[in-house]
N, C-alpha and C positions, 0 to 999 in steps of 0.2 A: 625628353629635360624639359622640364619647367624649368622658367627664367620669372624674374618676381619683378617688376615696374611697375614706375606712378605714368600715368595716363587723363592726362584731362579729355572732359568731353566735350565732341566739336560741336555737339547738338545743344548744348546747354544743359541738358537733361542729367537727373540723378539715378546712377543706377545702384543697387540692389545689392549686397555681399551675397556673393555666390549666384550672381546673373549672368549668362555666357553673352560676351562682347566680342566684337569684331577691333582689333585695335591696329591702328600702321607702326610698324618698331624698324629702325633702319635696316631687316632684311625683307620686308614687307607686308604683306597683308594677314594677321595672324588669328586663331581663334584667341580666347584668353578669358577669367573667369575673376569677376569683382571679386578682391579680397577684403577690402577697405572701402567703404567711404568716405573722402576726408577734402571738402570743398573747401575746408580754409586754408591749406595747407598751402605754405607759397616753395615748398620743395621745386626742383627745373622735372620737367615735365619728360619721360621715355619717348613720347608721339602722344598723337588725339587717338582715346576710345572713341569710334567715329557709330556705334549704333551698338545694339543690342542683335542679338542672332534669331535670324527667323528663321519658320518650319526649311525654306529652302536652303537656309544655312545650313543645318542639321544636316539635312540632306547631304550634301556638299563633304561637310565634315566628315560625314559615315563614309562617304568614297574617298576622302582621301587618307583615312585611316587604313579602310581596306588595302589601298595602294602602299601605302606606309609597310606596313605586314606583310605584302606580298612581296616589297624590294628588301626588307629584312630577313625573309627566310630564302631569297636569293643571294645576298651577300653572306650567310651566312655558308650556303652550299658553294658558292664559288671561291670562299676564303679557301675553301676544305680541299676544292677539286684543285686549287692555286698551290696549295705549299707555306700559305700563309699563316703567321703565330701571331695573328690581329685577336683579338675580342672585340666583337661591337655588343655596343651598350644598346644604343638606341637608335631609330632610324625618326625625320621627324619631318611629314610634311607640310610646309605654308598655304595657310589659307588660297592664297593668291594662283597656288601651283604651278609656280617658279622657283623655289624653293625646295631640293629635296637631301637634308641635312643627315648623315651620317658621322656617329660618336663611338671613338672605339678608343679601349681603354689604352692607353700607354702611344709610342710612340708609332707612324702609321709609317709603313714603305709604299715604296715606287707600286707593287702589286696591291695594295689594300687601295692606292690613289685612285690607279688604272680603272678597278674593279668599281669602286664609288665614283665614277665617275661614269662609266660604262650603264650603269645602272640609274643614277639620276636621267640621263639622256634617255633611258627607254622607259623610261616612267613616265615625267614631263610629255614627252612625246604620243604615248598609249593613253596617258589619260586626259590629253587635249584641252590643257587649263589654258593654253595662250587665250586663245581668243577672248574666253570667262574674264580673265586678266585683262585685258586691255580695255575692255565693256567697264569691267568698273572703275579704271581710270580714266575712259574718253568718254560713255556713252552710248545713245546706238547707232551715232554716224556723224556726221558733219550739221552741227546748227544747232546739237544736241540740247534740247529745251528751249529752245525759240520759236517763235514762230515759223519763219522760214528752212525750220526741221526737215530732211528730207523721209524720214519714217513717222510725220505724224505726230511727235511728241512735244509740240509747241502746245498743243489742243487739251484743255480738261485737266490742264495741269504734270501734263508731261505724264512718259512711259516710266515703269517699272525700272529700266534700265538706268534712266533719267536718277529718279530718286537715289539710288544705290550708290550711279555714279557723284551725283550731289555730295553725298555725305561722306565718299571715301577721299574727296576731293577736298576736302578742309583740312 
């Protein structure tokens, strides 16, 4: 399920229509695509546009797509096995790996809720993106980005994790 929102560049750079980007929404970090460049708009922002997607981001997004597809197939199978009449429309796995969202047509019964919870737990644990999401939020460790950093990221401009964490915390 796609959502459209207004996001402001956290780094002050301009982004072209069609460019794939990482945004922070109320749900977490998500992949997005720039639909329009509107730098003069005073409309309220739905969150920061953190950066353009890198090759590594695209590889992670592909892995998340595979997990999403597997979760979708498993959900349809479990709904049939447990006799639920729910109709699964879509599954969405957020870029930070923390959220796996199931979209159903009509009302969701307790069986469907239980299946969704089971699958969200299974795929979040299997994908093991919790550590990745923490690195996005906190950097590589104590003192991240400083000369006192345990992992040496305070030298030569910082480590790649620090750069990502810095962009994501804006």
